[in-house]
FIROZA-974603 format. One record per residue (C-alpha): residue in one letter; x, y, z. Coordinates in pm, 1 decimal. Each point is the difference from the previous one (the first is absolute). Example, Ala and Ser with C-alpha at 12.3 -4.5 7.8 and 13.67 -1.06 7.14 Angstrom:
<nodes>
  aa         X         Y         Z
   A    1230.0    -450.0     780.0
   S     137.0     344.0     -66.0
</nodes>
This chain:
<nodes>
  aa         X         Y         Z
   S    1079.3   -1474.6   -2980.0
   V      16.6     -34.3     374.8
   A    -278.0     203.3     185.5
   L     126.9     263.9     230.3
   G    -257.5    -118.1     248.5
   F     236.4    -300.2      48.0
   L     243.4     240.3     168.2
   E    -250.4     252.5     147.7
   P    -376.7     -81.4      18.7
   D     -87.7     373.0     -18.2
   F     135.3      37.1    -359.9
   T    -105.8     -96.0    -344.8
   G     207.8     -35.7    -309.5
   Q     267.4    -246.7    -103.8
   F     369.8     -27.9     -62.3
   D     239.1    -207.9    -201.0
   A     355.6     -60.1     119.0
   N     325.3    -183.0     -64.8
   L     228.0     -63.6     303.0
   A     344.9    -156.3     -15.1
   V     237.3     -51.9     289.3
   Q     329.7    -179.1      19.8
   G     269.1     -39.8     256.6
   E     190.6    -226.1     228.4
   G      89.1      22.7     370.5
   P       3.3     369.8     109.3
   K     -30.1     122.0    -357.3
   L    -347.5      74.4    -148.0
   A     -98.8     210.5    -310.6
   G    -317.6      28.5    -192.6
   K    -228.3     202.7    -233.2
   L    -368.9      76.5      -8.9
   R    -193.6     119.6    -303.3
   A    -365.3      76.2      75.1
   K    -283.3     160.2    -192.4
   L    -307.0     142.3     185.0
   S    -331.1      28.1    -170.8
   N    -312.2     188.9     114.3
   A      98.4      10.4     361.3
   G    -266.7     165.3     222.9
   E    -187.4       3.9     325.9
   R    -268.5    -265.7      17.3
   G    -355.3     154.8     -21.7
   A     121.4     320.2    -144.8
   K    -196.4     -15.2    -324.3
   G      68.4     266.8    -260.8
   Q     326.3     106.4     161.9
   P     326.5       8.3    -186.1
   T     222.6    -308.2      20.5
   L     382.7     -35.7     -25.1
   S     202.6    -195.6    -247.7
   G     377.3      -4.2     -45.3
   D     332.3    -171.9      44.0
   V     196.4     -94.1     309.8
   D     363.0    -122.2     -29.2
   A     217.0    -108.7     280.0
   E     359.2    -126.5      18.5
   L     173.6    -155.9     296.8
   A     380.0      21.0      -7.5
   A     299.4      95.8     210.0
   G    -195.3      48.5     318.3
   A    -263.7     238.7    -151.6
   L    -346.7     -20.1    -137.5
   T     -49.6     244.3    -290.9
   V    -369.9      70.4     -95.9
   D    -118.2     186.7    -300.5
   A    -369.5      56.3     -52.1
   Q    -220.8     195.9    -248.2
   L    -371.1      13.1      73.0
   G    -287.1     194.8    -159.7
   D    -371.3     -14.7     -70.1
   G      47.8     -43.8    -372.1
   Q    -202.6     315.7     -69.8
   G     257.5     266.7      55.2
   G    -154.2      99.4     339.2
   L     284.1    -142.0     202.4
   T     363.1     -87.6     -52.7
   S     233.2    -111.3     279.4
   K     356.2    -126.1       9.0
   A     219.1    -144.8     279.4
   H     369.4     -99.1      19.3
   L     115.1    -140.7     324.7
   V     321.1    -162.2     120.5
   L     -62.5    -172.2     331.0
   P     259.8    -181.1     218.1
   A     -69.9    -368.3      40.1
   Q     141.7    -306.8     173.1
   T     -28.0    -318.0    -207.5
   S     109.6    -350.3      -2.6
   A     -78.8    -314.0    -199.6
   A      55.7    -242.2     284.9
   P    -190.4      60.3     212.6
   F    -227.5     186.9    -245.8
   R     -38.6     348.8     124.1
   I     -84.6     347.2    -138.3
   A     -31.8     281.6     255.1
   L      12.1     385.2     -34.4
   V     250.8     170.2     231.6
   R    -190.9     290.6     168.6
   T     311.1     170.6     139.7
   A     230.9     -13.3    -310.6
   P      12.4     296.0    -257.2
   M    -245.8      -1.4    -281.4
   Q     -73.2     219.9    -304.1
   G    -276.3      61.5    -229.3
   E    -222.2     230.4    -208.2
   L    -378.1      26.6     -13.5
   S    -226.4     206.3    -219.5
   A    -381.1      23.2     -74.4
   D    -205.0     222.1    -210.0
   G    -383.1     -17.6     -31.7
   E    -290.3    -137.8     192.6
   I     151.5    -149.5     306.7
   K    -289.2    -215.9     130.1
   P      68.7    -327.0    -185.9
   L     366.8      10.6     102.6
   W     -95.3      83.0     361.9
   D    -251.2    -279.7      19.2
   L     242.0    -255.3    -144.6
   L     302.3      86.3     223.0
   L    -166.0     136.5     317.4
   G    -380.2     -41.1      -1.0
   G    -152.5    -120.5     317.9
   D    -236.4     229.7     212.3
   R     134.7     322.2    -168.0
   S     -70.9     111.1    -355.5
   L     172.3     278.7    -190.4
   G     -79.4     131.6    -341.5
   G      93.2     299.4    -215.6
   V     244.8     116.4    -259.4
   A     361.0     -53.2     142.5
   H     327.9     122.5    -118.2
   A     289.1    -150.4     193.3
   H     375.0     -63.3     -43.4
   V     198.1    -137.8     293.8
   V     359.8    -121.3      32.0
   L      57.3    -247.9     281.9
   A     305.6     -43.7     219.9
   G      70.3    -113.9     356.8
   S    -130.2    -340.3      94.3
   L    -335.5    -175.9      25.5
   A      -0.8      70.6     375.2
   D      91.7     360.8     -41.4
   P     -88.4     122.4    -345.3
   R     140.6     325.7    -142.0
   P    -229.3     115.6    -282.4
   Q      60.4     309.6    -197.1
   G    -228.1     160.6    -257.8
   Q    -344.2     150.6     -55.8
   A    -357.5    -120.1      18.9
   A    -335.2     173.6     -81.2
   I    -368.4    -103.3     -23.1
   Q    -276.6     202.4    -153.8
   G    -374.3     -64.2       9.5
   G      39.9    -296.6     239.5
   E    -243.4    -199.2     208.4
   F     102.6    -165.3     327.1
   S    -205.2    -234.6     224.6
   D      79.9    -188.9     321.9
   S    -251.4    -273.5      65.9
   E     106.2     -27.1     370.6
   T     -74.7     354.7      91.3
   G    -250.6      87.6    -268.6
   L     205.6     289.8    -115.3
   K     -73.6     110.1    -364.9
   L     179.8     269.0    -180.8
   R     -66.9     148.9    -345.5
   G     195.8     244.5    -210.1
   V     322.1    -101.1     170.6
   T     308.5     202.3     -96.8
   L     350.4     -99.9     130.9
   A     344.3     140.1     -64.6
   A     296.7    -157.8     172.6
   S     376.4     -14.5     -23.9
   L     206.2    -283.4     120.5
   D     338.5      96.8     138.6
   R     168.4    -323.5     119.9
   D     -89.4      13.6     366.9
   A    -346.2     171.0      -9.9
   I    -308.0      61.0    -214.3
   D     -88.3     379.0     -18.6
   V    -364.9      47.4     -92.8
   S     -35.1     357.7    -122.2
   Q    -365.1     -27.7     -97.2
   F    -279.8    -227.1      97.0
   S    -365.6      57.6     -39.9
   G    -337.4    -179.2     -38.5
   Q    -372.2      34.1      28.8
   D    -252.9    -206.6     188.9
   G    -263.9      14.0    -269.3
   G    -223.1     225.2     211.1
   G     161.1     334.0     -39.5
   G     267.9     -53.2     263.2
   E     373.5      -4.0     -71.7
   V     328.4     -79.8     166.7
   N     344.2     138.9     -80.8
   G     336.5    -107.1     148.2
   S     370.4      -0.7     -22.7
   G     291.1    -137.2     196.3
   R     312.3    -213.4      22.4
   I      -1.6    -380.1      49.2
   S     332.3    -138.7     108.5
   L     111.0    -341.8    -141.2
   E     255.4     -52.5     273.5
   R     -85.4    -236.0     286.8
   A      84.2     262.8     259.6
   G    -119.6     300.2    -207.4
   A    -268.5     245.3      99.4
   S    -290.0      70.3    -228.7
   S    -277.1     266.6       1.1
   F    -297.5      44.1    -228.0
   K    -237.2     296.1      34.0
   L    -363.6     -16.2    -121.9
   D    -228.8     299.6     -51.7
   L    -374.1     -99.6      -6.4
   K    -281.3     224.3    -138.8
   G    -345.9    -146.6      51.1
   F     146.8    -348.6     -40.7
   R    -238.1    -290.7      71.4
   L     169.5    -201.7     276.9
   I    -295.6    -229.4      67.2
   D    -261.8    -121.1    -240.6
   N    -193.5    -306.4     101.3
   D    -347.4    -102.7     115.9
   V      57.2     125.4     352.5
   A     152.8     339.4     -69.0
   T     138.8     248.4    -248.7
   A     251.4     267.0      97.9
   A     196.3     255.5    -178.2
   A     288.8     192.7     150.1
   S     243.7     279.2     -69.2
   G     337.2      70.3     163.0
   E     359.8    -123.7       2.8
   A     145.0    -340.1     105.6
   T     349.2    -135.0       8.8
   I     115.5    -359.8     -21.3
   S     350.5     -41.8     137.8
   R     240.8    -292.2      58.1
   A     263.5      17.0     261.4
   A     350.7    -155.2     -20.5
   D    -113.9    -293.5     207.8
   G    -267.1     -77.8    -256.0
   S    -300.6     123.2     197.5
   V    -274.0     172.5    -200.4
   K    -218.4     281.8     125.7
   L    -301.3     195.9    -139.5
   T     -39.1     351.5     137.2
   G    -237.9     279.1    -112.2
   A    -277.4     240.8      70.8
   L    -311.8     -59.1    -205.5
   S    -323.6     202.1     -19.3
   I    -314.8    -207.9     -74.1
   D    -180.3     181.5    -294.7
   R    -304.6    -226.0      27.4
   A     -78.3    -341.7     142.4
   D    -314.3    -204.5     -21.6
   V     -37.3    -276.8     243.0
   A    -275.6    -261.3      10.6
   A    -138.8     -47.9     347.1
   N      88.8    -340.3     133.7
   P    -283.9     -75.8     227.7
   P       6.0    -250.2     293.7
   T    -177.8    -329.5     -22.7
   P    -375.7      65.6     -51.2
   S    -228.2     -50.4     292.0
   G    -120.1    -355.9      27.3
   V     305.7    -154.8    -169.1
   T     195.1    -223.9     241.7
   M     373.7     -11.0     -37.4
   M     145.0    -350.5     -15.9
   D     354.2    -116.0     103.9
   V     183.4    -148.8    -290.0
   V     255.9    -283.7      28.8
   E     214.9     -74.2    -299.8
   I     114.5    -363.0     -59.6
   N     274.7    -124.7    -227.8
   R     152.1     345.9     -39.0
   P     376.6     -18.0     -84.4
   P     206.0      68.6     302.4
   G     159.6     339.9      35.2
   T    -250.8     175.8    -218.7
   G    -111.0     203.7     305.2
   G    -345.7     106.5    -111.1
   H    -265.2      24.7    -263.2
   L     178.4     246.6    -218.1
   Q     365.5      -3.3     -92.0
   A     206.2     319.4      -4.8
   V      82.5     117.4    -352.3
   N     352.4     -77.9     -91.7
   A      89.3    -115.2     349.5
   H     371.0     -23.3     -87.3
   A      33.0     364.4     -94.6
   P     172.2     214.7     259.1
   A    -223.4     229.6     194.8
   V       5.5     371.0     -77.0
   A      16.0     236.4     296.9
   L    -276.4     269.6      -8.2
   D      -9.8     360.3     112.4
   V    -288.7     170.1    -193.1
   T    -225.1     280.7     112.8
   L    -352.2       3.3    -152.6
   K    -214.3     307.8      27.2
   A    -326.9     108.4    -141.3
   P    -198.5     314.3      88.3
   G    -313.0    -179.4    -118.6
   R    -129.3    -196.6    -296.1
   V      40.9    -343.8     160.9
   F    -346.7    -148.6     -42.1
   I    -135.3    -313.8     168.4
   K    -324.4    -104.7    -154.5
   G    -228.2    -298.2      28.1
   R    -211.8    -175.1     258.3
   G    -165.1     335.2      91.7
   L     326.1     180.4      39.6
   N      54.6     313.7    -207.6
   V     288.1     178.5     166.4
   E     297.7     220.4    -105.9
   L     311.4      -4.2     211.0
   A     323.9     188.8      49.5
   L     307.2    -210.6      47.3
   D     324.6      44.0     195.4
   A     185.7    -324.9       5.8
   H     354.1    -155.1      22.4
   V     109.8    -340.1    -127.4
   T     304.7    -165.7     153.0
   G     136.4    -344.6      42.1
   D      55.9    -189.6    -319.7
   T    -184.5    -155.3    -280.6
   A     -22.3    -331.3     183.7
   S    -139.8     159.3     317.2
   P    -118.9     358.5     -61.0
   V     -94.4     225.0     295.5
   L    -277.6     254.7     -58.1
   S     -60.0     282.6     241.3
   G    -185.0     332.1     -13.3
   T    -353.3     117.5     -18.8
   A    -291.1      55.1    -237.6
   K    -236.0     288.7      79.2
   V    -358.4      43.2    -135.2
   V     -32.7     292.8    -241.3
   R    -364.6     -56.8     -88.4
   G    -238.2    -294.7     -46.6
   D    -299.3    -190.0     103.9
   Y    -111.0    -347.3     105.0
   D    -317.4    -142.1    -153.5
   F    -165.2    -220.4     255.1
   A    -330.3    -171.3     -98.7
   G     -54.4     276.4    -253.8
   K      52.8     276.1     242.7
   R     295.9     243.1     -29.2
   F     228.6      69.4     287.5
   L     269.9     270.0     -38.5
   F     351.8     -60.6     125.1
   D     153.5     222.0     255.4
   T     315.4     151.6    -143.7
   R     172.8     -74.5     328.4
   G      -0.4    -366.0     -90.5
   V     336.3    -169.4       1.7
   V     145.0    -345.0    -118.1
   R     325.2    -106.0     149.3
   L     182.5    -189.5    -270.0
   A     194.0    -330.6      17.6
   A     111.3    -279.0    -230.5
   T    -270.1    -244.6     107.8
   P    -373.5      44.4      49.7
   D      17.1    -113.3     360.2
   Q     236.2     290.2      79.3
   I    -199.5     271.5    -181.2
   F    -198.2     189.7     262.9
   L    -321.9     194.7     -89.6
   D    -146.3     302.5     165.7
   L    -278.2     120.3    -220.5
   T    -329.4     168.7      67.8
   A    -292.2      49.8    -238.6
   T    -306.0     205.7      88.7
   R    -354.2      43.8    -131.3
   E    -222.6     289.9     100.8
   D    -368.7     -62.1       8.3
   P    -274.1     221.1     135.7
   S     -68.6    -222.7     301.4
   L     356.5    -113.0      88.2
   T     367.5      -8.8     -93.9
   A     137.4    -343.1     -79.8
   V     372.0     -75.9      17.9
   I     179.0    -307.3    -133.7
   R     343.2     -53.4     159.9
   I     250.2    -235.9    -161.4
   E     281.1    -113.4     220.8
   G     234.6    -295.1      48.7
   T     217.6    -145.2    -279.7
   A     -60.4     -36.3    -374.3
   A      -3.9    -375.0      46.0
   K    -270.8      19.1     280.8
   P    -167.1     338.7      -6.7
   K    -238.0      86.4     289.4
   I    -309.0     198.3    -115.4
   T    -222.8     169.4     253.0
   L    -310.0     211.9     -39.9
   T     -91.4     278.9     241.2
   S    -232.4     291.6      -9.0
   T    -101.7     331.8     150.3
   P    -228.8     -34.9     188.3
   V     127.9    -333.2     123.7
   L    -197.2    -292.0    -136.3
   P      69.1    -381.0     -37.3
   S     168.4    -104.0    -331.8
   D    -315.7    -166.9    -142.2
   E    -205.4     311.7      94.1
   V     255.1     229.6    -166.2
   L     -17.3    -210.7    -315.7
   S    -371.7       4.3      -0.8
   Q     -13.9     375.5      29.2
   V     267.2      41.3    -281.8
   L    -150.1    -253.3    -236.6
   F    -366.4      52.1      53.8
   G     -41.2     312.7     203.7
   T    -198.0    -182.1     277.8
   S      46.0    -206.7     301.7
   A      89.2    -371.9     -26.4
   S    -310.0     -95.3     190.7
   Q    -222.5     158.9    -271.3
   L     159.2    -187.2    -299.1
   G    -190.0    -253.9    -202.0
   A     122.7    -353.7     -67.3
   G     182.5      90.7    -324.6
   D     169.9     313.0     149.5
   A      92.3    -199.8     309.7
   A     178.4    -261.5    -214.2
   E     186.3     275.0    -184.2
   L     101.9     148.2     333.4
   A     127.2    -336.8     119.6
   S     204.0     -43.5    -320.7
   A     152.8     351.7      53.7
   V      89.7     -87.8     357.7
   S     160.6    -322.1    -121.5
   T     188.5     194.9    -267.5
   L     132.9     246.5     260.3
   A     112.9    -280.7     221.1
   G     187.0    -162.9    -291.8
   G     176.6     321.1    -109.7
   S    -132.7       4.7    -356.3
   G    -212.0     250.8    -195.6
   F    -205.8      39.6    -317.8
   D     162.7     163.3    -306.9
   V    -308.5     132.0    -169.6
   L     169.5     283.1    -194.9
   G     320.7    -152.8    -121.9
   N    -113.2     -94.4    -347.6
   L    -177.0     339.1     -52.9
   K     307.5     186.0     119.3
   S     226.8    -191.9    -243.5
   F    -243.8      53.1    -292.4
   A      -4.7     380.8      71.8
   H     386.6      12.2      30.4
   L     -28.6     185.8     329.5
   D     249.8     -23.1     289.6
   R    -282.7      31.7     260.8
   L    -387.3     -56.3     -28.1
   A    -238.8       4.6     286.8
   M    -378.6      11.6      48.8
   G    -195.4      75.0     319.9
   A    -175.0     261.2     201.4
   G     115.5     359.3     -13.1
   E     116.9     195.6     304.7
   Q    -353.6     170.4      26.7
   G    -182.7    -312.0    -120.3
   G    -118.4    -107.1    -345.3
   F     178.2    -242.1    -238.5
   A     347.7     110.5    -123.0
   V     251.1    -129.2    -254.8
   S     369.3      92.2      13.3
   G     259.8     -76.1    -265.1
   G     370.6      98.7      14.3
   K     302.8     -26.4    -230.4
   Y     363.9     121.7     -24.5
   V      -9.7     235.1    -313.1
   T     378.9      41.3      41.2
   D     253.9    -141.4     228.4
   S     -57.3     279.0     255.3
   V    -360.6     106.6     -57.9
   Y    -293.4    -209.5     131.8
   L    -365.0     102.4     -96.8
   E    -304.0    -142.8     167.5
   L    -362.2      96.1     -94.0
   T    -303.3     -86.6     202.3
   G    -365.0       7.8    -121.4
   G    -331.3     -41.9     190.2
   G     -63.5      52.4     362.1
   R    -191.2     297.6     147.7
   Q     286.5     244.9     -43.3
   G      18.1     -64.4    -371.0
   P     309.1     -57.8    -212.3
   S     343.0      75.6     137.9
   G     368.9     -41.3    -107.6
   E     337.0     -30.2     159.4
   V     346.2      58.1    -156.1
   D     310.2    -111.6     184.3
   W     322.3     151.8    -149.6
   R     324.8    -123.5     149.9
   V     225.9     288.7     -88.8
   R     302.7    -192.1     128.9
   K      57.2    -292.5     242.0
   D     -52.6     216.2     309.2
   L    -272.2     244.4    -120.5
   S    -346.1     -59.1    -125.6
   I    -298.2     215.7     -81.6
   I    -355.8    -133.5      38.5
   S    -282.1     193.0    -155.7
   R    -365.9     -91.0      51.5
   I    -302.1     147.1    -165.4
   A    -365.2     -86.5      79.3
   G    -341.0     162.3     -49.3
   S    -353.6     -25.4     -98.6
   G    -277.9     220.9    -119.8
   G     239.6     237.4    -170.1
   D     210.2      66.4     316.3
   S     345.0    -148.1      47.6
   Q     274.2      -9.2     261.3
   V     377.1     -32.1     -62.5
   E     239.4    -130.2     258.3
   V     376.6      -1.2     -42.1
   Q     239.2    -172.4     239.2
   W     387.9       8.5       0.8
   H     179.6    -291.7     155.1
   K     367.2      24.8      80.0
   D     209.5    -286.5     138.8
   F     275.4      91.1     252.2
</nodes>
C-alpha cells in the first residue's frame, strides 16, 4: 500500500510489491512482483484509473519486463513484454541499462489511451481517444526499430506550452523499423477549423523527415490579445544534421486583434530595478522550454482583408502581406499591412481612414512603423489625424484645411465653434481631448454595442451632406461584405463589396431619398 506519490508527486494510487535480489561479486540476479491499483493523474477527478501487474526478472545480463494494465472497466487493455540489455554487479551494487546493445519487445494497447498516456508520458501534453496499437520492438534503446500499426479515433490533444488544442483527432500510422509513416492525421480546433496532415518521420539519427499540414480555417491564435484563423499548407522538415524547419504559405481567413494602446496621458513611466533575482535568468519572463532546439521559419502570411483591429477608438480592417523568417527563438517579421476600410473614433467624432495607409511590420513594437491618415469632413473645415512613428511610440498630429492650430481644430470638430467662444465646461472637455491626443489614446464608445450587434464594423457620425448617420457592416460570406447606412440628409444607402477572387473585386453602392436612387458599380483589378 505504498502511495504512487512517493515516486511521482503528480500521481495518485498505490502499489504493492515484492523485490528479491541475490548475488556475489560481479553476479547479480533478482525478481520483482508488483501490483498497481487505481493509478491516475492527481487532480483528474472522474477520469479512469489504471490497475494491473508488473513483473520483472534480472538474469544473464538482461532485464525482462512483463506488464498488464487496464482500467478495470473494459475500456482499456494494454500489454508489454520487453527484454532490455543490462549491466549488473553485486559488488559494487549496480544495475544499468545498456542503450547501445540489442533489445526486443512487444507492445499493444486497445481502448481509451488517456490514462495510459498520463501515467507513462504525461507532462505538458495530454492525449485522449480510442487507440488500437500493436508494435514489435527491435534495435537498441538509442536507435529503436519499431514495426507495427497504430491508430487513434475521436482523440483530443492539448499542449499547455503552446495553448494548442485539438478535438476529433484521427491518426493512422505504420512503423517500419527506421521510420514512422503517418498516412492520415486530422483534427478540429473546436471553432469550425480543421487540420489534416501526412508524412514520414525518420527514427534514424541522420535521417530526414517531412510532415505536411493542410489547414482550413484553423485557429492558430486564440487568446485575450488576438484570435486568428488561417488556411493553407505548411511543412515541417528535419534535415540529416538534425535541424528543423517550418515552411509554408498561409492565408489569414480572419483575425481580430485588440488594440494595445500606449500608456494613457498623465501616467508616468517608472524605471524598475529587480533585486534578488537568480543570476542568469535574463529578464522578467522566461522563454518557454528554453532547452528545446529552435525551429527555423520561412512562412508567408497573406490576407486580402478581414484582419480587424478594434478598441481604444480604432475600428479598422487591414490587408496583410507578411513574411516570417528567423527561428522560433528569434523570429523576424517583415512585410506590410494596408488599410481596407475603417475609422478612428476620437472624442466621440468619427474620422475615416485613408486606404493608402500602411503599417510596416516587424517582430517588436519599436520596429513597427506607422503611416496612417484619418480624415473628417465638416462643413467649415476638413480635419486630418496623422499617425506616424512606431507602434511603441506613435506620433499623432492633427491638421486641417484651412490651416488652424490643433486646439482650434479640435474645438471646431467637437463643438462647431472657436475655442475662444467655449464655456468653462466645454473648455475643460477640449483640454482633455488635447491631452488624449498628446498621449496617443482614444475613446472606445462603440465597442460594446458593436459586439452586441455581432457586426464587423459600426460607426456613428455626420453624413457626407450633414445630418446624423449610422453605418453597420458585416461579412455575410468569406468574400462578400455588406454595409448599410441610415440617416443623414441623403437618406439610407448601402454598399456591397464582392471579392470575386484575390485580385478582382466588385464594389456596388446604392443611395437615394424621396423615391429616387442612384447605383454606382466599381471594378477593381490588381496587376
